[in-house]
C-alpha positions as CSV (number, residue, x, y, z in Angstrom):
1,X,122.6,-99.8,-113.3
2,X,124.1,-100.9,-116.2
3,X,120.9,-101.0,-118.5
4,X,120.9,-96.8,-117.3
5,X,124.8,-97.4,-118.5
6,X,123.6,-99.1,-121.6
7,X,120.8,-96.5,-122.4
8,X,123.6,-93.8,-121.8
9,X,125.4,-95.0,-124.4
10,X,122.7,-95.7,-126.6
11,X,121.9,-92.2,-126.2
12,X,125.4,-90.8,-127.0
13,X,125.5,-92.9,-130.3
14,X,122.0,-92.5,-131.3
15,X,120.8,-89.1,-130.2
16,X,123.5,-87.6,-132.8
17,X,122.4,-90.5,-135.3
18,X,118.7,-89.9,-135.7
19,X,119.1,-86.0,-135.6
20,X,121.3,-85.8,-138.7
21,X,118.4,-87.5,-140.4
22,X,116.1,-85.0,-139.2
23,X,118.6,-81.8,-139.6
24,X,119.1,-83.0,-143.4
25,X,115.0,-82.6,-144.3
26,X,113.9,-79.6,-142.2
27,X,114.0,-76.0,-144.0
28,X,114.8,-73.1,-142.2
29,X,117.8,-72.4,-140.8
30,X,116.9,-71.1,-137.0
31,X,115.2,-74.4,-136.5
32,X,117.7,-76.5,-137.6
33,X,120.6,-74.7,-135.5
34,X,118.2,-74.8,-132.6
35,X,118.2,-78.5,-133.0
36,X,121.6,-78.7,-133.4
37,X,122.0,-77.1,-130.2
38,X,119.4,-79.1,-128.5
39,X,120.9,-82.6,-130.0
40,X,124.3,-82.0,-128.5
41,X,123.1,-81.2,-125.3
42,X,121.0,-84.1,-125.0
43,X,124.4,-86.3,-126.2
44,X,126.3,-84.2,-123.5
45,X,124.0,-84.8,-120.8
46,X,123.9,-88.9,-121.6
47,X,127.6,-88.5,-121.7
48,X,127.7,-87.6,-118.1
49,X,125.5,-90.0,-117.1
50,X,128.3,-92.4,-117.6
51,X,130.0,-90.7,-114.7
52,X,127.7,-91.5,-112.2
53,X,126.1,-95.0,-113.5
54,X,127.7,-98.5,-113.3
55,X,130.1,-99.4,-116.0
56,X,128.2,-101.7,-118.1
57,X,129.9,-105.6,-118.9
58,X,132.1,-105.2,-122.3
59,X,129.8,-106.5,-125.0
60,X,131.6,-107.4,-128.4
61,X,130.9,-103.9,-130.0
62,X,130.6,-102.1,-127.1
63,X,133.4,-100.8,-123.9
64,X,132.6,-98.1,-121.4
65,X,135.8,-98.0,-119.0
66,X,137.8,-94.8,-117.4
67,X,139.9,-94.6,-120.1
68,X,137.4,-93.6,-123.3
69,X,134.9,-92.1,-120.4
70,X,137.2,-88.8,-120.3
71,X,137.5,-88.9,-124.2
72,X,133.7,-89.8,-124.2
73,X,132.6,-86.2,-122.0
74,X,135.4,-84.0,-123.6
75,X,134.1,-84.9,-127.1
76,X,130.5,-84.4,-126.4
77,X,131.3,-80.9,-124.1
78,X,133.0,-79.0,-126.8
79,X,130.5,-81.0,-129.4
80,X,127.7,-79.5,-127.5
81,X,129.4,-75.6,-126.5
82,X,130.7,-75.5,-130.3
83,X,126.9,-76.0,-131.6
84,X,126.0,-72.6,-129.8
85,X,129.3,-70.9,-131.4
86,X,128.4,-72.2,-134.6
87,X,124.7,-71.1,-134.6
88,X,125.7,-67.2,-134.6
89,X,128.6,-67.9,-136.7
90,X,126.7,-70.1,-139.6
91,X,123.7,-67.1,-139.2
92,X,126.4,-64.7,-140.4
93,X,127.6,-66.7,-142.9
94,X,123.8,-66.7,-144.2
95,X,123.1,-63.3,-143.9
96,X,126.4,-62.3,-146.1
97,X,125.8,-64.9,-148.4
98,X,128.8,-67.1,-148.3
99,X,126.5,-70.2,-147.4
100,X,122.9,-71.2,-148.8
101,X,120.2,-72.0,-146.7
102,X,120.3,-76.1,-148.5
103,X,124.5,-76.0,-147.8
104,X,123.1,-75.0,-144.0
105,X,121.0,-78.0,-143.4
106,X,123.9,-80.1,-144.8
107,X,125.9,-78.9,-142.8
108,X,124.3,-79.4,-139.3
109,X,123.2,-82.8,-140.7
110,X,127.1,-83.2,-141.4
111,X,127.8,-82.2,-137.3
112,X,126.2,-84.3,-136.3
113,X,127.1,-87.4,-138.2
114,X,130.6,-86.6,-137.1
115,X,129.6,-86.5,-133.2
116,X,127.9,-90.0,-133.8
117,X,131.7,-91.2,-135.8
118,X,133.4,-89.5,-133.0
119,X,131.4,-91.1,-130.1
120,X,131.2,-94.5,-131.8
121,X,135.5,-94.7,-132.0
122,X,135.7,-94.1,-128.2
123,X,133.0,-96.7,-127.3
124,X,133.9,-99.3,-129.9
125,X,135.3,-102.8,-128.5
126,X,136.3,-103.7,-131.8
127,X,139.3,-102.5,-133.6
128,X,137.6,-102.7,-137.0
129,X,134.4,-100.6,-136.0
130,X,137.0,-98.0,-134.7
131,X,138.4,-97.8,-138.1
132,X,135.2,-97.3,-139.8
133,X,134.5,-94.8,-137.0
134,X,137.6,-92.7,-137.5
135,X,136.6,-93.1,-141.4
136,X,132.8,-91.5,-140.7
137,X,134.0,-88.9,-138.6
138,X,137.1,-87.9,-141.2
139,X,134.6,-88.2,-144.2
140,X,132.0,-85.7,-142.5
141,X,134.7,-82.9,-141.8
142,X,135.8,-83.3,-144.9
143,X,133.0,-82.6,-146.8
144,X,132.4,-79.4,-143.9
145,X,136.0,-78.0,-144.9
146,X,134.7,-77.8,-148.6
147,X,131.1,-76.5,-147.5
148,X,132.4,-72.8,-149.4
149,X,132.9,-74.2,-152.4
150,X,135.8,-71.8,-153.0
151,X,138.7,-72.8,-155.1
152,X,140.6,-72.8,-151.9
153,X,138.2,-74.6,-149.8
154,X,137.9,-77.4,-152.4
155,X,142.0,-77.6,-152.6
156,X,141.9,-78.2,-148.6
157,X,138.8,-80.9,-148.8
158,X,140.8,-82.7,-151.7
159,X,144.1,-82.3,-149.6
160,X,142.8,-83.8,-146.4
161,X,141.0,-86.4,-148.2
162,X,143.9,-87.5,-149.7
163,X,146.2,-87.8,-147.1
164,X,143.4,-88.9,-145.0
165,X,143.0,-91.7,-147.2
166,X,146.8,-92.7,-146.8
167,X,146.5,-92.7,-143.9
168,X,143.2,-94.2,-142.7
169,X,145.1,-97.2,-145.7
170,X,147.9,-97.2,-143.4
171,X,145.6,-97.7,-140.2
172,X,143.5,-100.2,-141.8
173,X,146.9,-102.3,-142.8
174,X,147.9,-102.0,-139.3
175,X,144.6,-103.4,-138.1
176,X,144.8,-106.2,-140.4
177,X,147.6,-106.9,-139.2
178,X,147.1,-107.0,-135.2
179,X,144.0,-109.7,-136.4
180,X,146.3,-112.0,-138.4
181,X,148.7,-111.9,-134.8
182,X,145.6,-112.5,-132.5
183,X,143.9,-115.2,-135.1
184,X,146.3,-118.1,-134.0
185,X,145.3,-117.5,-130.2
186,X,141.9,-116.2,-130.7
187,X,140.7,-118.0,-133.8
188,X,138.9,-116.3,-136.5
189,X,136.3,-114.1,-136.7
190,X,135.0,-111.6,-134.2
191,X,137.0,-113.0,-130.9
192,X,140.5,-111.6,-132.7
193,X,139.2,-108.1,-133.2
194,X,137.6,-107.4,-129.6
195,X,140.1,-105.1,-127.5
196,X,139.2,-106.6,-124.2
197,X,140.3,-110.2,-125.6
198,X,143.1,-108.6,-127.4
199,X,144.8,-107.7,-124.3
200,X,143.8,-110.4,-122.4
201,X,145.5,-112.5,-124.8
202,X,148.3,-110.4,-126.1
203,X,151.2,-112.3,-124.2
204,X,150.9,-115.2,-126.8
205,X,150.3,-113.1,-130.1
206,X,153.7,-112.8,-132.5
207,X,155.4,-110.2,-131.4
208,X,157.0,-109.6,-135.2
209,X,153.6,-109.1,-136.4
210,X,152.6,-106.6,-133.8
211,X,155.8,-104.2,-134.5
212,X,155.2,-104.0,-137.8
213,X,151.1,-103.3,-137.1
214,X,152.2,-100.8,-135.0
215,X,154.7,-98.9,-137.2
216,X,151.7,-98.9,-139.9
217,X,148.9,-97.5,-137.2
218,X,151.7,-95.1,-135.9
219,X,151.6,-93.8,-139.4
220,X,148.3,-94.1,-140.2
221,X,146.4,-92.7,-137.0
222,X,149.3,-90.2,-136.3
223,X,148.3,-88.5,-139.7
224,X,144.8,-88.1,-138.3
225,X,146.8,-86.6,-135.3
226,X,148.2,-84.1,-137.1
227,X,152.2,-85.5,-135.7
228,X,155.0,-83.8,-138.0
229,X,155.7,-84.9,-140.8
230,X,152.4,-86.2,-141.6
231,X,150.4,-82.8,-140.8
232,X,150.4,-81.5,-144.2
233,X,146.3,-81.6,-144.3
234,X,145.9,-79.8,-141.4
235,X,146.7,-76.3,-141.5
236,X,144.7,-75.7,-144.8
237,X,141.8,-77.4,-143.2
238,X,142.1,-74.8,-140.4
239,X,142.7,-72.0,-143.1
240,X,139.7,-72.5,-145.4
241,X,136.9,-74.1,-143.4
242,X,134.1,-72.9,-141.3
243,X,135.9,-71.8,-137.9
244,X,133.4,-74.0,-135.7
245,X,135.0,-77.1,-137.9
246,X,138.8,-75.6,-137.1
247,X,137.7,-75.5,-133.2
248,X,136.4,-79.1,-133.8
249,X,139.3,-80.6,-135.6
250,X,141.9,-79.1,-133.0
251,X,139.8,-79.9,-130.2
252,X,138.0,-83.1,-130.9
253,X,138.9,-84.7,-134.0
254,X,143.0,-85.3,-133.2
255,X,141.7,-87.1,-130.2
256,X,140.0,-89.7,-131.8
257,X,142.9,-90.7,-133.4
258,X,145.1,-90.1,-130.7
259,X,142.7,-92.4,-128.5
260,X,143.0,-95.1,-131.1
261,X,146.9,-94.8,-130.6
262,X,146.8,-95.4,-126.9
263,X,144.8,-98.3,-127.3
264,X,147.1,-100.1,-129.5
265,X,149.9,-98.6,-127.2
266,X,148.4,-100.6,-124.2
267,X,148.2,-103.6,-126.8
268,X,151.5,-103.8,-127.6
269,X,152.7,-103.1,-124.2
270,X,150.8,-106.4,-122.8
271,X,153.3,-108.5,-125.1
272,X,157.1,-108.6,-123.6
273,X,158.6,-109.3,-126.9
274,X,157.2,-106.6,-129.0
275,X,159.2,-103.5,-129.0
276,X,158.3,-100.8,-127.0
277,X,155.9,-98.4,-128.1
278,X,157.6,-95.1,-126.0
279,X,160.4,-94.2,-128.4
280,X,158.6,-94.1,-131.4
281,X,155.8,-91.8,-130.0
282,X,158.4,-89.9,-128.2
283,X,160.2,-89.2,-131.3
284,X,157.4,-88.2,-133.3
285,X,156.1,-86.1,-130.5
286,X,159.3,-84.0,-130.3
287,X,160.0,-83.6,-133.9
288,X,156.3,-82.2,-134.0
289,X,157.0,-79.8,-131.0
290,X,160.1,-78.3,-132.6
291,X,159.0,-78.3,-136.1
292,X,155.8,-76.2,-135.4
293,X,157.6,-73.9,-132.9
294,X,160.0,-72.5,-135.6
295,X,156.9,-72.6,-138.4
296,X,155.0,-70.7,-136.1
297,X,157.4,-67.4,-137.4
298,X,156.1,-67.7,-140.6
299,X,152.5,-67.6,-140.1
300,X,150.3,-64.3,-141.9
301,X,147.2,-66.3,-141.6
302,X,145.5,-66.3,-137.9
303,X,143.9,-69.6,-138.2
304,X,146.9,-71.4,-139.9
305,X,149.0,-69.9,-136.8
306,X,146.8,-71.8,-134.3
307,X,146.9,-74.8,-136.6
308,X,150.6,-75.0,-136.1
309,X,149.6,-74.7,-132.1
310,X,147.8,-77.5,-132.6
311,X,150.6,-79.9,-134.2
312,X,152.9,-78.3,-131.4
313,X,150.5,-79.4,-128.6
314,X,149.2,-83.1,-130.0
315,X,153.1,-83.2,-130.3
316,X,153.7,-82.7,-126.5
317,X,150.6,-85.0,-125.5
318,X,152.1,-87.8,-127.7
319,X,155.4,-87.3,-126.5
320,X,154.0,-87.5,-123.0
321,X,152.5,-90.8,-123.9
322,X,155.6,-92.3,-125.5
323,X,157.7,-91.4,-121.9
324,X,155.1,-93.5,-120.2
325,X,154.7,-93.9,-116.4
326,X,152.3,-92.5,-114.3
327,X,153.5,-89.0,-113.7
328,X,153.5,-88.6,-117.7
329,X,150.4,-90.3,-118.6
330,X,148.8,-88.3,-116.1
331,X,150.6,-85.1,-117.9
332,X,149.4,-85.9,-121.0
333,X,145.8,-86.9,-120.3
334,X,145.6,-83.2,-118.0
335,X,147.1,-81.6,-121.3
336,X,144.7,-83.1,-123.8
337,X,141.9,-81.6,-121.9
338,X,143.4,-78.3,-121.2
339,X,144.6,-78.0,-125.1
340,X,141.1,-79.0,-125.9
341,X,139.3,-76.8,-124.0
342,X,141.7,-73.8,-124.9
343,X,142.1,-74.2,-128.6
344,X,138.6,-74.5,-129.4
345,X,138.1,-71.5,-126.8
346,X,140.6,-69.4,-129.1
347,X,138.8,-70.5,-132.7
348,X,135.9,-69.3,-131.1
349,X,137.3,-65.8,-130.7
350,X,139.1,-66.6,-133.9
351,X,135.9,-66.8,-135.8
352,X,134.3,-63.8,-134.6
353,X,137.1,-61.7,-135.2
354,X,137.5,-62.4,-138.9
355,X,133.8,-62.0,-139.7
356,X,133.9,-58.8,-138.1
357,X,137.2,-57.6,-139.9
358,X,136.7,-59.1,-142.9
359,X,140.0,-61.1,-143.2
360,X,142.3,-63.8,-141.6
361,X,145.4,-61.7,-142.3
362,X,147.6,-61.0,-139.3
363,X,148.6,-57.7,-140.3
364,X,145.4,-56.5,-140.9
365,X,144.2,-57.2,-137.6
366,X,144.7,-54.8,-135.0
367,X,144.1,-52.9,-131.7
368,X,141.3,-55.8,-130.5
369,X,141.3,-54.8,-127.0
370,X,140.5,-51.6,-127.9
371,X,137.8,-52.2,-130.4
372,X,135.9,-55.2,-129.3
373,X,137.4,-55.7,-125.7
374,X,135.5,-58.4,-124.8
375,X,137.1,-60.6,-127.9
376,X,140.3,-59.0,-127.7
377,X,140.9,-59.8,-124.2
378,X,139.2,-63.4,-124.5
379,X,142.1,-64.0,-127.3
380,X,144.9,-62.6,-125.1
381,X,143.7,-64.9,-122.2
382,X,143.7,-68.3,-124.8
383,X,146.7,-67.3,-125.7
384,X,148.4,-66.9,-122.9
385,X,146.8,-70.4,-121.8
386,X,147.9,-72.1,-125.0
387,X,151.3,-70.5,-124.4
388,X,151.5,-72.5,-121.3
389,X,152.2,-69.4,-119.0
390,X,150.6,-69.6,-115.1
391,X,148.5,-69.6,-113.6
392,X,146.3,-71.3,-116.5
393,X,145.8,-75.3,-117.2
394,X,148.7,-75.8,-119.8
395,X,151.0,-74.5,-117.4
396,X,150.7,-77.6,-115.2
397,X,150.4,-79.9,-117.9
398,X,153.4,-78.5,-119.4
399,X,155.3,-78.6,-115.7
400,X,154.7,-82.1,-115.5
401,X,155.8,-83.4,-118.4
402,X,158.9,-81.4,-118.4
403,X,159.7,-82.6,-115.1
404,X,158.6,-86.4,-115.3
405,X,161.1,-85.8,-118.4
406,X,164.0,-84.3,-116.7
407,X,164.1,-87.0,-114.0
408,X,164.7,-89.8,-117.1
409,X,165.9,-88.0,-120.0
410,X,167.6,-84.9,-119.4
411,X,168.7,-83.9,-122.9
412,X,165.2,-84.7,-124.3
413,X,163.5,-82.5,-121.6
414,X,166.0,-79.8,-122.8
415,X,164.9,-79.6,-126.4
416,X,161.1,-79.9,-125.4
417,X,161.6,-77.1,-123.1
418,X,163.3,-74.9,-126.2
419,X,160.7,-76.0,-128.5
420,X,157.9,-75.0,-126.1
421,X,160.1,-71.3,-125.3
422,X,160.2,-71.0,-129.5
423,X,156.6,-71.6,-129.6
424,X,155.5,-69.4,-127.0
425,X,157.9,-66.3,-128.2
426,X,156.0,-67.0,-131.4
427,X,152.8,-66.6,-129.7
428,X,153.0,-63.7,-127.5
429,X,155.0,-62.1,-130.8
430,X,151.9,-62.2,-133.1
431,X,149.6,-61.6,-129.9
432,X,150.6,-57.8,-129.6
433,X,150.4,-56.9,-133.1
434,X,146.7,-58.8,-133.4
435,X,145.7,-57.4,-129.7
436,X,147.1,-53.8,-129.1
437,X,147.8,-50.8,-130.5
438,X,145.5,-48.6,-132.5
439,X,142.9,-50.4,-133.8
440,X,142.6,-51.3,-137.6
441,X,140.1,-52.6,-139.7
442,X,136.2,-52.8,-139.3
443,X,134.9,-51.3,-135.9
444,X,131.4,-52.7,-136.4
445,X,130.7,-54.5,-133.0
446,X,130.4,-58.3,-132.4
447,X,126.5,-59.8,-132.4
448,X,127.7,-63.2,-131.3
449,X,127.6,-64.9,-127.5
450,X,130.8,-64.9,-125.8
451,X,129.6,-67.7,-123.6
452,X,131.0,-70.5,-124.8
453,X,134.7,-68.8,-125.0
454,X,134.8,-67.5,-121.7
455,X,133.2,-71.1,-120.5
456,X,136.2,-73.0,-121.7
457,X,138.6,-70.6,-120.5
458,X,137.1,-70.2,-116.9
459,X,137.5,-73.9,-116.9
460,X,140.7,-73.9,-117.7
461,X,141.8,-70.9,-115.5
462,X,140.5,-73.1,-112.6
463,X,142.0,-76.3,-113.5
464,X,145.6,-74.4,-113.1
465,X,144.9,-73.3,-109.6
466,X,143.0,-76.6,-108.1
467,X,142.2,-79.7,-109.7
468,X,139.5,-81.4,-107.5
469,X,140.5,-84.4,-105.3
470,X,137.9,-87.0,-107.4
471,X,139.2,-85.9,-111.1
472,X,143.2,-86.3,-110.2
473,X,142.2,-89.9,-108.6
474,X,140.0,-90.8,-111.7
475,X,143.0,-89.5,-114.2
476,X,145.9,-91.3,-112.1
477,X,144.1,-94.4,-112.6
478,X,143.9,-93.8,-116.2
479,X,147.7,-93.3,-116.0
480,X,148.2,-96.3,-114.7
481,X,146.0,-98.3,-117.3
482,X,148.0,-96.5,-119.9
483,X,151.2,-98.3,-118.7
């Protein structure tokens, strides 16, 4: 069974890597789009097999445990559904002349490189390797954000690249400090960079070095998570890049940096003399929620609107993990899954809406439920879900975060609740103008499949009504691992 698990890990990494090399040279859009979908499906099936096979023993480079399996399965599933959405979306871009066949080959190759980088980050048992993997995922998305080669797209890509580089440099410095703290205990070389060994011996590390390291890591990886005030790259990248990349950025890439932060949080918590990581995470999370809630009222671009919504929800997730404890950690994990599914579904809808209407300006989009019922009502359900209304899954996770916080820190719970309510009002205000009223703009029919969008929304609805017992037990165990 262990050999099967190692084979599955190999497939999760090698399938996207090999497919990227093939996609870079294959001609023809239809062939490359189908191969992109097939490869993403194969990677997802390999990730699913990790749920039923015996976990392999950790090696110096590979680790599979209950924590990263959550991220791997979620990552590969949304990678697969986004590849389906991307096929129809990018076909329209080719027909309209926004992209050329050469750019499409590049786009599909970079898509698989991005999946490879994210999967590598999740299965890495080495703090240096996870840094490299996050950088691979970042650079591939930078290239895709600027693929339209317009002035605005190139500006957004450069801003993402520069701010992302600053963040990853800070994360690298924090990683080096962790190595320096571990070296006197574990010796020089690879052992001082292996997650499992670091956790076992963390109590003997220099707490001063760990404290400084964690601050740099929070600033570095927090930039990738999109926490305020480190968020400046995120709205531009969402607004100017292809919509499938917006779905991936909100649904997946932010989670990669979050995963790295959680690993280092566990490491710091294992040293009783080090600072408690929770207050710093809770503060940054709460600031992000309140900041994003106010910024939602000023957005005139539909993709920027949901970019700020992502900042708000990543703030809620980081706040939950900062509060810690079994219930808050469980709520943070659930919220992460629900947000990834919901936000990617929203961007699937937004992508097709902007193609039909030919604009991202909210003022020029009206009456979608009348002109395009499937897309319009899909967006309505998605916004109702992301706003945290019952009976959808985000309501449950937000309720758990608020209730667990109210028991321990009532004042923080009040501030968090106000931020969530402000964001809810802003989103519903925008939704009423976009979805209802007399239709405005193009009335041409939507050509794309709605299956990926409604699949995600169905999962979010089911999770809001009923969570299977094995799923709950699994998340409870992961919540205990997080401390």
